[in-house]
N, C-alpha and C positions, 0 to 999 in steps of 0.2 A: 664744555661740560654734558652737554646734550647729545651732541655728535659720539661720545666716548659710551653713552650711555647705548644709544642706537647700535654703535658698532658692538658691544658687549652681547646685546640681547641678539645682534645678528650671528654671530660667533656660536652663541647656545643653541639658537635655533638650527644651525648648521649641523651642529653636532648631534642633534637629535635626528633631524631630516634625512641627510645625508645616508647613513648606515642602511635608514629603511628602503631607501631607493635603491641603493647597491642590491641588497636581499630581493626587493620587488624584480629588479632587472635580470637577475640571475635564477629566477625561479622559474620553473617548469613547470606548464598546466599538469593537473594529474592526469594519469592515464586512462581514457574511458573504458569501459568494459562495453564489449559491443554485444549486442545479441544475434543468434542466427538462427534461421528455420532448423526446426529439430532440438534446439535445447528445452531445456526440460526447467520448469520453474515453479517454485514454492509459496503460496500465501499461506501465511500464519498468522492467528492474530496474537495481540500482546494484551489484549485486554476487551470485554464486550459484555453486553445484558441484551436480554431479550424481554419482552413483554407481551402476555396472551392478550390479544384481541377480542374481547366480547362484551355482554351488556354489563359488565361489571368491572372494576378496577382492578386490575392483578398487580401485585407486586413484581418490580424488576426480579429476573433470575440472572445468574450467570450464563455466559453462551462465549462458546469459543468456533472455529473455524479452521480447518486444516484442508489445502488442496495443494495436488498436484496436478500440473498442465505442460501440453507440448506445446510450443510456438510453430504454428501452420502457416502463417503467413507475415511479413513484414512491410510496408508499405510506407518508406519515409517515416512518419510519426505516428502509424497505425501498425499495432501488432494485435494479432488473432492467437487466442488459446484454445485449445483443444483439453477440457478438464478428463485426466485419466482417471484419477480416483480421490476420493477425499470423504471428509465427514463433517456435521455441523453437530455443535453439541448443543443442548439446551437442559439447562438442568442437571437430570441424570440420563436423558434421555440421548441417545446418539440416533442423528439421522445420517444414513450411508449414500453419499452422493452415485449415482448410478450413471449418469451422462449430464453431459453441459459444454458452456464454451464461454470465453472470457472474451471482453475487446477491451484493448488499451488506447486512449490516445496520450501518447508519450513524449514529454517535452519536461522542462523544468517544472512546470506545474501540467497535469495531464488527467484524464478521467479513467476509470475502470468499470466496467460492469460486466458482472458475471450471471447467467440464467442457466437453470438446468432443473433435473429431477433427482427425487431424494428418495429414499424409504426409511421409515419410521421404524422402530424397533419390533410394532406388531405386523410391520409389512404394509401399512399403507403406504399411497403413493402422494409426495409433496411435491410443489413446484418451489423454486425460490427463484428470486429476482433481488439481486445487490448491486449497488452504484454507489460510488463515491469519488471522493479528490485523491487524487494521487499527486504524491510530492517525492523529487529526487532531494533527499537529503545530503546524502555523501555518496560518491563511490561506492557501490555495493549496500547500500541503505534508501530503500523505497518503500515511504510509508503510504500507506492508504486507509481513508477512512470509508469505512462501507455502512450503508443503512439498505433496509430493505426487507421484503417478506418472505418467509417461507409457512406455505400454506396449503391445503386441501380443503373440501369442500363442507368440511366441520369444523376446524382448526385453523387458527391463522396467528402467526407470532413475528411481531415486529422486532428486527435485530438492527443491533447498533453496534458494530465492531471496529476495531481499530486494530489495522493489520502491517505487515513487513513483507515484503516479496524478494524473496531470495533466487540466484540461479543455483539449482542442483548440478552435481557432477555425475 
């Protein structure tokens, strides 16, 4: 009686596990998109907010970022990007990015840092420095959580952004 139960349990497990093994053996790894020097990439925020830093507590303001860059160097897991154009939106104000660069440490998990200069709507120069964790969710979906400052002598905003990186054509 006991051996019969073991036999039935074993057969049941085999009918469940065997098809999974066949599928796993025949599965091919997904094609990895490779990046090359000269490729353009876009960093676009999914959501974000900014907080004005000052003597008083300010409420959170909606914020977003959009950058377009060109890959200038690839060294195994490190990627250097020259920022060609972009903007940072804080509330109703748009800061136009004039110059900048980004560096990424690119593995399954990695790090991205972006530094540059931007111009406010009234023409004042601002500097920005954003950094954060990079994660390859799946092919063609790279997510980055960025945090950092955009500031000049008079104003300073703390940004927190959740972004995605995509290759442009």
